[in-house]
Structure formats: C-alpha cells, structure tokens
N, C-alpha and C positions, 0 to 999 in steps of 0.2 A: 669647041672654041679653037680657033686657029693659033698655032704656036709660032712665035716669032724668034725664039731663041735669043732674046735680048740679054739674058743672063747666061753666059757660057758655063757649062757644067764643070769644065776644067779650071781648077783654082791654083794660083801660085802658092808657094809656101810662105809662111810668115817671114822667114829670113829674106826671101826675095822681095817682099813688100817693104820690109824695114831697110833694105839696101838701096831703095830708089832715092836718089839725092835731090831730084827736082820736085817741086810741089805737085800734088795730084789729089784727086778725090776718088775714094773707093766706095762703091755703091753695093750694098747687100740687099738682095730681094729675090723674087721668083717671078716667072712669067705669068703665073696664074693668080698672083696676089692683087686684089682690088685696090689696095692702098698704093702698091707699086705702079699699077697702070694709071691711077689718077695723078700720081706725082710726075710721070714722064714728061708732060708738056712743061711743067714748071722747071724741071731739071734741065731739059733741052734749052729752054729760053735763057736760063742763067748761064749755062755753059757756052752758048753762042756768043756771049760777050767776053769769053775768056778762051779763045780758040787754041792758045798755046798750052793750056793746062791739060794734063792727061786725066782721062776718066776711065777707071777700071770697074767693070761690072762683074759681080760675083754672085752666082746662084747660091743661096743659103738654105739651110735645113738641117734636120737631125744628122749628126755624124759629120758635119762639114767643119773641118778643123779651123779654117781661117776665120769663119764667123765666130766660132767659140773663143778663139784667141783674142778677138776684139770685144767679147761679151755682148754680141748682138742678140737682142731679144725680140725686137719688132722690125717689120719691113715697111717701106724701105728705110734703111739706115745709111746715111751718108757720113763718111769719115774723111775729114780734110787733113791731109798730111803734108808736112814740110820737114825735110832732112830726117826722115824716119820717125818723126814724132807726130802724134795726134795733136792738132791745133784746135779743131772744132768738131762737133758731132751734131747732126740733125737727125731726129727720128720722126718719120712720117711728116715731112715738111708739107705745108699747105700754102706757102707763100714764096714766090720766086725771089722776092727781095731778101729773104733770110738766106737762101742759097747763094745769091749774088754777094751778099756781105761776107759770107764764109769763104767764098772763092777769092774775093778781093783780099781778104786777110792772109791767105796762104800765098797769094801771088806777090804781096808786098816785098820789096827788096830783091826781086829776082830779075829786074829789068837790066 
C-alpha cells in the first residue's frame, strides 16, 4: 500500500497544543487505518467550508504521548479546540454534517 504521510510522525507537545489561542481541530489517526481513510473525504469536505480553521493531524499509536494525554482510544478521533479547551470530540465520524457542526461551534465568536 502506498504511504501518503497524511499523519506526520512528529507531534507537538501538549503544552504547545494547549497554548494555541485560535480555534482548531486536531485529528489523531494513522495512514494505514481503514476508518481513518474512510473518514478523509468527510473531513476534507467539512474543512473546505472553514478554510480559516487550523487542522492539525497527528499520527497516534502506542507510546505516543499527545494521544494518551487526550485519552484517544479509537481512530480517527477529531478534537475541536478553542482557547486551549476541548469543545467537542468526534470518534470515527461517518457524517460530514457532524464534523461541520463541530467546526461551526468552535468558530463561533471568532469573526
């Protein structure tokens, strides 16, 4: 299988993530995860309607500290953050509307 490196292996620290003051979504997963691959068109479709929101992709797995700090258990897990706080979490999303609603929720009040 071709590897696309959609999930960079280098992860920021939890303190770096918590310090981001603008709304963003962090996506935990792996390039080889079938659920992650199936969710990519849904995630891309929803993010296309929110071009100003930052999207951080993180490769997760055993020994990966950032994923453990967020208690990620299944992939993909999308965590929607605003001012260093988790606002919403979607695990294995199957509907772009769910992603869109969570993105709209963190983007509120940032105009």
